[in-house]
VODRENRO-608438 format. One record per residue: residue in three letters; x negated, y negated, z negated of N, C-alpha, C, O in turn. Coordinates in steps of 0.001 Angstrom, whole numbers, padded with zeros to 6 digits, always signed. Example, Ala and Ser with C-alpha at 12.3 -4.5 7.8 and 13.67 -1.06 7.14 Angstrom:
// VODRENRO-608438
Ala-013190+005690-007800-012300+004500-007800-013200+003300-007800-014236+003319-008465/Ser-012850+002250-007080-013670+001060-007140-012900-000030-007870-013409-001138-008039/
***
This chain:
// VODRENRO-608438
Met+012652-008385+000295+011840-007249-000428+011232-007715-001603+011080-008930-001730/Ala+010879-006987-002435+010410-007637-003788+008884-007704-003826+008248-008199-004757/Ser+008341-007144-002699+006867-007352-002535+006514-008432-001561+005343-008585-001215/Gly+007628-009302-001036+007626-010294-000404+007233-010179+001108+006936-011095+001875/Thr+007299-008871+001345+007149-008330+002918+008282-007678+003471+009019-006997+002757/Ser+008504-007850+004836+009718-007402+005543+009551-005880+005438+008511-005283+005159/Arg+010932-005282+005749+011082-003486+005989+010200-003326+007099+009375-002414+007047/Gln+010259-004204+008266+009803-003821+009316+008335-003677+009261+007754-002738+009806/Tyr+007653-004745+008505+006154-004669+008309+005735-003167+007593+004901-002339+007963/Leu+006561-003162+006540+006355-001873+005620+006598-000860+006633+005713-000015+006499/Arg+007261-000593+007440+007615+000452+008347+006222+000810+009087+005625+001886+009053/Leu+005826-000489+009830+004642-000274+010417+003303+000102+009580+002428+000785+010112/Ile+003213-000239+008619+002269+000201+007698+002236+001641+007335+001267+002385+007491/Phe+003477+001985+006798+003692+003630+006570+003570+004463+007769+003140+005598+007559/Asn+003865+004140+009036+003720+004617+010223+002359+004624+010795+002079+005303+011783/Gly+001460+003828+010142+000009+003835+010797-000405+002807+011822-001527+002766+012326/Tyr+000797+001805+012148+000498+000906+013092-000392-000213+012462-001250-000788+013132/Lys-000198-000449+011382-000792-001705+010589-001473-001289+009378-001354-000125+008996/Lys-002192-002149+008722-002634-001546+007209-002386-002787+006441-002317-003975+006758/Ala-002260-002061+005209-001558-003095+004267-002875-003770+003882-003903-003151+004156/Gly-002981-005006+003260-003626-005866+002701-004144-005406+001432-003453-004556+000870/Phe-005349-005825+000777-005818-005324-000465-004625-005417-001417-004063-004498-002013/Gln-004328-006879-001433-003042-007271-002374-001935-006417-002355-001570-005806-003359/Leu-001286-006328-001079-000134-005570-000756-000093-004114-001165+000958-003597-001544/Ala-001348-003386-001082-001685-002148-001501-001499-002040-002813-000738-001146-003185/Ile-002177-002966-003891-001619-002923-005104-000206-003142-005483+000353-002395-006287/Ser+000460-004270-004857+001707-004373-005057+002601-003466-004661+003619-003422-005352/Ile+002534-002736-003771+002914-001403-003466+003039-000248-004425+004054+000414-004642/Glu+001613-000083-005070+001485+000736-005919+002005+000620-007293+002143+001578-008054/Asn+002345-000872-007626+003082-001028-008931+004359-000996-008740+005052-000627-009688/Leu+004901-001312-007678+006391-001234-007074+006874+000002-007018+008083+000222-007083/Thr+005905+001010-006882+006629+002409-006627+005832+003297-007657+005495+004467-007472/His+005599+002553-008740+005042+002998-010204+003942+004261-009820+003964+005293-010491/Gly+003018+004095-008730+002029+004908-008735+002511+006194-007512+001724+006989-006999/His+003892+006117-007267+004152+007238-006214+003452+007115-005041+003264+008099-004326/Val+002927+005713-004679+002200+005705-003210+001141+004760-004085+001411+003952-004974/Thr-000085+005113-003565-001248+004642-004510-002049+003583-003566-002016+003761-002349/Lys-002715+002564-004071-003424+001818-003215-004618+002920-002335-005058+002732-001201/Gln-004864+003806-003053-006224+004737-002523-005374+005266-001100-005913+005232+000006/Gln-004338+005627-001258-003418+006320+000330-003192+005311+001071-003261+005604+002264/Leu-002939+004192+000854-002808+003073+001620-004318+002730+002484-004632+002792+003673/Arg-004962+002387+001370-006546+001676+002099-007975+002497+001250-008819+002126+000434/Pro-007687+003692+001923-009050+004580+001349-010327+003856+001587-011342+004054+000920/Asp-010215+002844+002759-011481+002200+003278-011958+001245+002147-013159+001042+001965/Ile-010973+000654+001380-011147-000519+000150-011493+000148-001004-012607+000127-001529/Tyr-010289+000882-001482-010288+001362-002732-010753+003126-002703-010056+004037-002256/Ala-011749+003212-003151-012453+004570-003279-011780+005126-004582-011608+004409-005568/Arg-011356+006642-004521-010669+007217-005393-011601+007436-006625-012763+007817-006479/Ser-011143+007225-007633-011965+007259-008915-011708+008836-009681-010685+009518-009635/Asn-013007+009136-010384-012802+010431-011043-012047+010243-012374-011787+011241-013046/Ser-011670+008972-012801-010650+008874-014027-009382+009076-014120-008812+008932-015201/
***
């Protein structure tokens, strides 16, 4: 995988069994061109901005 993460681990994240680390959340946001945001993956770390 381009993010350096296995498909199995990503599946666990997207099914809610694991949480993405802060750097992985940023990488996923970049790799998906914003279709999946770091705020969606980790709202506890990344507060939604108003900008």
